[in-house]
C-alpha positions, 0 to 999 in steps of 0.5 A: 704165246711168247707174250704170255711167258713170265719168270717164275714167281720169286725169281726176280727182284725189283732193284732199289730205286735210289737218288729220287728224293727224300721219300725213298732212300733219299739224300745219301741213297743208303750209302751213309755220309762221305767216305770211300764207300759212298763215292761212285766207282769205288772198288777195293780189293778183298785184301786191301786193309785201308792202307795198313801194311797187308797181312801177306807183307807183315808175316815173316818169310820162310823157306827157300825156292830153288830157281833150278828145281827140276819138275817132272810129270810122274808115271808109276810102274803100275800105270804101264800095265795098260800097254800091250806086251812087247810095246815100245812106249814113247813120250807121245804114247804116254801123253795120248793115253792120258798118263801125263800132260806132256808139258814137262819131262817124264820120270818113271817111279817104281811104285807097283809091279810089272809083268809085261816086257816093255821098252820105255822112253823117259827123261828120268827113272828111279833105280827101283823102276829100272830094276823092275822093268829089266826084271820083267824082260824090258828096257828103259831108255833115258832121253 
């Protein structure tokens, strides 16, 4: 039974048989004469420009990247609606609910509305987020 199995027609190709005399692709085996591409083991990265200074080094550098930039995972007020009324929300709760990864500090932003009384533990929060949580009867504790 297994010996009768074969690949679907057209799904396989016979490989080019090179380097077996002048009759079939002979001599240079379809690689041309000399040069980097004719050598065995040739591999050049996509961005290699033949020794010319690469484009990424030729273009002018712009801007500035601060080494001290604070990175945050962001949670909006509207995302907190999935929690129960009166619940205390910790970093672990936010990670387990899938709102943040837990690899960075967490910042609460004031996008959306909140109608539940929640106690939220985060690393940072905007003024509007603090106002909205306190307006709904909740509290924000900065870690």
